[in-house]
C-alpha positions as a Markdown table, in Angstrom:
| # | Residue | x | y | z |
|---|---|---|---|---|
| 1 | Met | 6.6 | 274.0 | 278.8 |
| 2 | Ser | 7.8 | 271.9 | 275.9 |
| 3 | Leu | 9.3 | 273.4 | 272.8 |
| 4 | Ala | 6.3 | 272.4 | 270.8 |
| 5 | Gln | 4.1 | 274.5 | 273.1 |
| 6 | Gln | 6.2 | 277.7 | 273.1 |
| 7 | Lys | 4.7 | 280.7 | 271.3 |
| 8 | Ser | 6.2 | 283.8 | 269.7 |
| 9 | Leu | 5.7 | 287.3 | 271.0 |
| 10 | Phe | 2.7 | 287.5 | 268.7 |
| 11 | Gly | 1.1 | 284.4 | 270.1 |
| 12 | Glu | 1.9 | 282.2 | 267.2 |
| 13 | Pro | 3.4 | 278.7 | 267.7 |
| 14 | Leu | 7.1 | 278.7 | 267.2 |
| 15 | Pro | 8.3 | 276.1 | 264.7 |
| 16 | Ala | 10.8 | 273.5 | 266.0 |
| 17 | Ser | 13.4 | 275.0 | 263.5 |
| 18 | Ser | 13.4 | 278.3 | 265.5 |
| 19 | Phe | 15.1 | 276.5 | 268.4 |
| 20 | Arg | 18.3 | 275.7 | 266.6 |
| 21 | Ser | 21.4 | 277.7 | 267.3 |
| 22 | Ser | 22.0 | 278.4 | 263.6 |
| 23 | Pro | 22.2 | 282.0 | 262.4 |
| 24 | Val | 19.0 | 283.9 | 262.1 |
| 25 | Pro | 18.0 | 284.8 | 258.4 |
| 26 | Pro | 17.8 | 288.5 | 257.4 |
| 27 | Leu | 14.9 | 290.2 | 259.1 |
| 28 | Thr | 12.3 | 291.6 | 256.8 |
| 29 | Thr | 9.1 | 291.7 | 258.6 |
| 30 | Val | 7.8 | 293.8 | 261.5 |
| 31 | Gln | 7.4 | 290.6 | 263.6 |
| 32 | Ala | 10.9 | 289.4 | 263.0 |
| 33 | Thr | 12.4 | 292.9 | 263.6 |
| 34 | Ala | 10.5 | 293.3 | 266.9 |
| 35 | Arg | 11.7 | 289.7 | 268.0 |
| 36 | Asn | 15.3 | 290.6 | 267.2 |
| 37 | Glu | 15.0 | 293.9 | 269.2 |
| 38 | Leu | 13.6 | 292.1 | 272.2 |
| 39 | Asn | 16.3 | 289.6 | 272.2 |
| 40 | Lys | 19.0 | 292.2 | 272.7 |
| 41 | Pro | 20.5 | 292.2 | 276.2 |
| 42 | Glu | 19.9 | 295.9 | 276.8 |
| 43 | Asn | 16.1 | 295.2 | 276.5 |
| 44 | Arg | 16.0 | 292.4 | 279.0 |
| 45 | His | 15.8 | 293.0 | 282.8 |
| 46 | Pro | 14.9 | 290.7 | 285.6 |
| 47 | Leu | 12.2 | 293.1 | 286.7 |
| 48 | Gly | 10.4 | 293.3 | 283.3 |
| 49 | Lys | 10.5 | 295.3 | 280.1 |
| 50 | Val | 12.8 | 298.0 | 279.5 |
| 51 | Phe | 11.2 | 300.8 | 277.5 |
| 52 | Gln | 13.7 | 302.6 | 275.2 |
| 53 | Asp | 13.6 | 303.8 | 271.6 |
| 54 | Pro | 15.1 | 301.1 | 269.4 |
| 55 | Arg | 15.9 | 303.8 | 266.8 |
| 56 | Pro | 18.1 | 306.4 | 268.5 |
| 57 | Asp | 19.1 | 307.5 | 264.9 |
| 58 | Phe | 15.6 | 309.2 | 264.7 |
| 59 | Gln | 16.2 | 311.6 | 267.6 |
| 60 | Glu | 13.5 | 314.0 | 266.7 |
| 61 | Asp | 10.7 | 311.7 | 268.0 |
| 62 | Ser | 12.6 | 309.4 | 270.3 |
| 63 | Asp | 11.0 | 310.6 | 273.5 |
| 64 | Leu | 7.5 | 310.3 | 271.9 |
| 65 | Trp | 8.2 | 306.7 | 270.9 |
| 66 | Val | 9.2 | 305.7 | 274.5 |
| 67 | Ile | 5.9 | 307.2 | 275.8 |
| 68 | Leu | 3.9 | 305.6 | 273.0 |
| 69 | Leu | 5.4 | 302.2 | 273.7 |
| 70 | Ile | 4.8 | 302.5 | 277.4 |
| 71 | Glu | 1.1 | 303.5 | 276.9 |
| 72 | Ala | 0.6 | 300.8 | 274.2 |
| 73 | Asp | 1.8 | 298.1 | 276.7 |
| 74 | Lys | -0.8 | 299.2 | 279.1 |
| 75 | Val | -3.5 | 298.7 | 276.3 |
| 76 | Asp | -2.3 | 295.3 | 274.9 |
| 77 | Val | 1.0 | 293.6 | 274.8 |
| 78 | Lys | 0.4 | 292.7 | 271.1 |
| 79 | Leu | -0.1 | 296.3 | 270.3 |
| 80 | Trp | 3.2 | 297.0 | 272.0 |
| 81 | Asp | 4.9 | 294.3 | 270.0 |
| 82 | Ala | 3.5 | 295.6 | 266.7 |
| 83 | Leu | 4.5 | 299.2 | 267.5 |
| 84 | Leu | 8.0 | 298.2 | 268.6 |
| 85 | Gly | 8.4 | 296.3 | 265.3 |
| 86 | Phe | 7.2 | 299.3 | 263.2 |
| 87 | Arg | 9.6 | 301.6 | 265.0 |
| 88 | Cys | 12.5 | 299.1 | 264.5 |
| 89 | Val | 11.8 | 299.0 | 260.8 |
| 90 | Gly | 11.6 | 302.7 | 260.4 |
| 91 | Thr | 8.3 | 304.5 | 261.4 |
| 92 | Arg | 8.2 | 308.1 | 262.6 |
| 93 | Leu | 5.7 | 310.2 | 264.5 |
| 94 | Phe | 4.6 | 313.6 | 263.2 |
| 95 | Pro | 2.4 | 316.2 | 265.0 |
| 96 | Thr | -1.0 | 317.0 | 263.5 |
| 97 | Glu | -2.8 | 320.4 | 263.5 |
| 98 | Gly | -5.3 | 319.0 | 266.0 |
| 99 | Gly | -2.6 | 318.5 | 268.7 |
| 100 | Gly | -2.2 | 314.7 | 268.3 |
| 101 | Tyr | 0.3 | 312.7 | 266.1 |
| 102 | Val | 0.3 | 310.4 | 263.1 |
| 103 | Ile | 2.5 | 307.5 | 262.3 |
| 104 | Arg | 4.4 | 307.6 | 259.0 |
| 105 | Pro | 6.9 | 305.3 | 257.4 |
| 106 | His | 10.5 | 306.3 | 256.8 |
| 107 | Ile | 11.0 | 305.1 | 253.2 |
| 108 | Asp | 14.4 | 303.8 | 252.2 |
| 109 | Pro | 14.4 | 301.9 | 248.9 |
| 110 | Thr | 17.3 | 299.8 | 250.0 |
| 111 | Gly | 15.5 | 298.7 | 253.2 |
| 112 | Asp | 18.6 | 299.3 | 255.3 |
| 113 | Cys | 17.1 | 302.0 | 257.5 |
| 114 | Gly | 13.4 | 302.0 | 256.7 |
| 115 | Trp | 10.6 | 300.6 | 254.8 |
| 116 | Lys | 11.4 | 299.7 | 251.1 |
| 117 | Ser | 8.1 | 301.2 | 249.9 |
| 118 | Ile | 4.9 | 302.7 | 251.0 |
| 119 | Glu | 3.1 | 299.5 | 249.7 |
| 120 | Glu | 5.3 | 297.4 | 252.1 |
| 121 | Tyr | 4.4 | 299.7 | 255.0 |
| 122 | Lys | 0.7 | 299.7 | 254.2 |
| 123 | Ala | 0.6 | 295.8 | 253.9 |
| 124 | Glu | 2.3 | 295.5 | 257.3 |
| 125 | Ala | 0.1 | 298.1 | 258.8 |
| 126 | Ala | -3.0 | 296.3 | 257.6 |
| 127 | Arg | -1.7 | 293.1 | 259.3 |
| 128 | Trp | -0.3 | 294.4 | 262.5 |
| 129 | Leu | -1.9 | 297.8 | 263.3 |
| 130 | Ala | -5.4 | 297.6 | 261.8 |
| 131 | Pro | -6.7 | 295.2 | 264.5 |
| 132 | Phe | -5.9 | 297.9 | 267.0 |
| 133 | Gly | -7.2 | 300.9 | 265.0 |
| 134 | Glu | -9.2 | 302.7 | 267.6 |
| 135 | Gln | -6.6 | 302.1 | 270.3 |
| 136 | Val | -3.8 | 303.5 | 268.1 |
| 137 | Lys | -5.9 | 306.5 | 267.3 |
| 138 | Glu | -6.6 | 307.2 | 270.9 |
| 139 | Leu | -2.9 | 306.7 | 271.9 |
| 140 | Leu | -1.8 | 309.2 | 269.1 |
| 141 | Lys | -4.5 | 311.6 | 270.1 |
| 142 | Asn | -3.3 | 311.7 | 273.7 |
| 143 | Leu | 0.4 | 311.5 | 273.0 |
| 144 | Ala | 1.0 | 315.3 | 273.3 |
| 145 | Arg | -0.7 | 315.4 | 276.7 |
| 146 | Lys | 1.2 | 312.3 | 277.9 |
| 147 | Lys | 4.4 | 313.9 | 276.8 |
| 148 | Ala | 3.7 | 317.1 | 278.7 |
| 149 | Ser | 2.9 | 315.2 | 281.9 |
| 150 | Trp | 5.8 | 312.9 | 281.4 |
| 151 | Lys | 8.3 | 315.8 | 281.1 |
| 152 | Gly | 6.7 | 317.7 | 284.0 |
| 153 | Asp | 6.1 | 321.4 | 284.2 |
| 154 | Asp | 9.7 | 322.4 | 283.7 |
| 155 | Gly | 9.9 | 320.5 | 280.4 |
| 156 | Asn | 12.6 | 318.2 | 281.6 |
| 157 | Lys | 12.7 | 314.5 | 282.4 |
């Protein structure tokens, strides 16, 4: 495949400038953050994807994110890409009263460890998650059940 035919993880043609070995500009979007995470050696394996939480600093929901990413990959690789990017930027999972989960942004006005604003999060969610709205709802609804089966009867994995 020629360089002109290569596509990004999101299916978009890669510009010729992206093949230079010059330093990468600061990452500010979900797409760029996911691409950066996937290029780390610990996420590459000859047998395929390595599923791990890219934000171990958010330990409270780390196991849930691993499960969510595994399940999203089964639905659509572009959904997995989007969710990985959202987690990398700073998105959390919180339980609902109905037994499922919701995705919420971690807001950090500096942008160092989260979304700069709720507006930034909403704009990116409209672009990357809205196309998968029903699938995301279903994954979040079933996440508690998946976690229970993933951990086994004794609660350990």
